[in-house]
N, C-alpha and C positions, 0 to 999 in steps of 0.2 A: 556485315551484321553476324556475330557469332551466335547461332541458334542454341546452342548448349549453354551459353551464358545466360541468354533470355529465359531459357528453361529453369535454369538453376536459381535465377532471380526471383521469378514467378513463384516457382516452389516456395522458396524462403518465405515470399510473403504470405502465402497460403498457410504455411506453417504457423507464421506469427498470429495470422488471423485465427486460426484455430485455437492455438494454445490461449489468447486474449479470451475467447469464448469460453474454453474451459476454466479458465481462471475468474471470469465473472460469474460462473456458476459456483467455483468453490468459494468465491468470497460471499455469495449470497448463503450457501450452506452453513459456512462457519460463522457468519452473523447470526444465523438461527441457534447455534449451539450456545445454550446459556448457562452460565456459571454460576449458581447462588453465592452472592456474598452478602454481608449485614446491611449493605444500603441498596442492595436492589440485585444486580447480576452483571456479569461481564460476558463479552462474547468474544470470539476469536476472529471476527472479520478485519480488525486492524492488522492482525499478524499475517493474513493472508494478503491484505492489499501490501504491506512491506515486502512480503517475498515477492510478490507480483512485480514491484517496482523494481527489485534486484533482477528479476528474470526477463522482463519485458523493456525494461528503461523507461523512457517517457510515454509510450505506449499504454503502460499501466493505467494512464489517467483513464481510458475507456472503461475496462473491467470493473476498476474499483470505483467509480461512479455508477456505472449500471447494476452491477451486482448489489451494491449497499442500498441504492435507491428503491431497486425491486423488493429487497429485504424489508424496507420501510412499508412499502404498499403492502405486502404480504402481512406484515405484523399489525396492519392496522393504523398506521400513523402516517396519513396522506400528506399532513401539513409539513411534514419532515423530508419528503421526497425530493422537492428542488433543493434546500439547504444541504442535504446528505449528498446528492448528484454533485454539487458544487466542491463541498468540503471534502469528500473522499476522492473526487477526480484530482484535486490539487494535491492531496497527499502522494497519490500514484505519480503523478506529474513529477513533482519536485523531487521524490524519492528517486525517481527514475533517471531524471536528468542527473542528479548526483552520480548515481552507479554507473550510467552511461559514460559521463566525462572522466570519473576517476580510474576506471577500468582502461579506457582509451588512453589516457596518459600514463598509466602504470606499464600498459602492455605496447605501446608504442615503441618502434624500431627493432620489434621481435626480440628484446633482451630478455624480457620476462613474459611468463604466461599467465592465465587468469588463475592457474594453481598456485603459482607463486604469490599473486596477489592476495587469493585467500588466505594464505599462511602469514602474512605479513602482520605484525602487532599494529601497525598503523592502519591496517584495513578494519581491525575490530574496534578501535577507538573512533574511527570516523564512521563506521556504520552506526555505534551507539549514538553518535551525535546526530546522523541524519534521521535515525528514528525518533530520537527526540524532537527534531525539528517538525517531522510529519505528524507526531502526535500532538505537538503545540498547536498545529494548525487547526486539528479536530477540537481541542479544547477551546482554542480563541473561537473557532466558527461557530461552534454550538453555543458559546456564551452570547456572540454577537446576535445570532439568530433568536435566542430566547429573550434577550434583554428588550427586543423589540417591543413597544407597548400594546400591540395586539396579540403577543404571546404572554409571556410571563413578567415582563418588565426586568430591572437591573436585580432588583432584589430575588425575584425568583429564580433568575438566571444564576446568580452567585451560588444558588443553593445546589445547583446540579455541576459545578466546578470540581468539587472533591471527589463526586464519583467518576467524571470524566478524565481526571487525573488518575485514577486508580486503573481505568481502563487503558489509558495511555502508558502507565507503567507496565500493566501487563503486554500491551503491545509490543514494547522495546524489549522487555527481559525474554520474551518467547521468540522474537524474530531473530535476534542476532545469533543464536546457536542454530536456528534451523536453517539459514542461509549459508552457515559454515558445513554443513553436511555436504560431502563431496556429491552426492547424485542431485543435489539442488543446483550448485554452482554449474555443473555440467549442463543444465538445462538452460542457461543462459543464452539468450537469442542476441 
């Protein structure tokens, strides 16, 4: 058994756990940043979830779920904690799965690096599509939860869809340029 391999593997696992913890905290903090708009406010939590899914892959589900659910707890929305945990966790998981698989496929055989991947025009279009998909999970998830009879019902839930779509658009528009910053893609674990 190779001890240096075991130590490096253990160290890599510890780094991922530490980064996941930092990401959960950043998701919590960015969710607390409220940008006023005519229909309420936007927060930057989804942007951080999208960045997290790029950096951590499917492991992003954990910080996305925890950071967002804790933000609901602190903000005084305890009824949203469970749904938020599931919805935001799914956003992190599915975005992370996409990035892990596409980067692995692009860089296999050692012909291309992650730097090549980030420079490819295909990456930009696919990133936009993935972030639209993760944001649609958010819009659909909150609609489904709020449409429950014990919440607001279908009519009430429809009222929050435009706001959630604005939140989703901000998440997509701000996430794509951030993950293209060289320092960010070098963080990819």
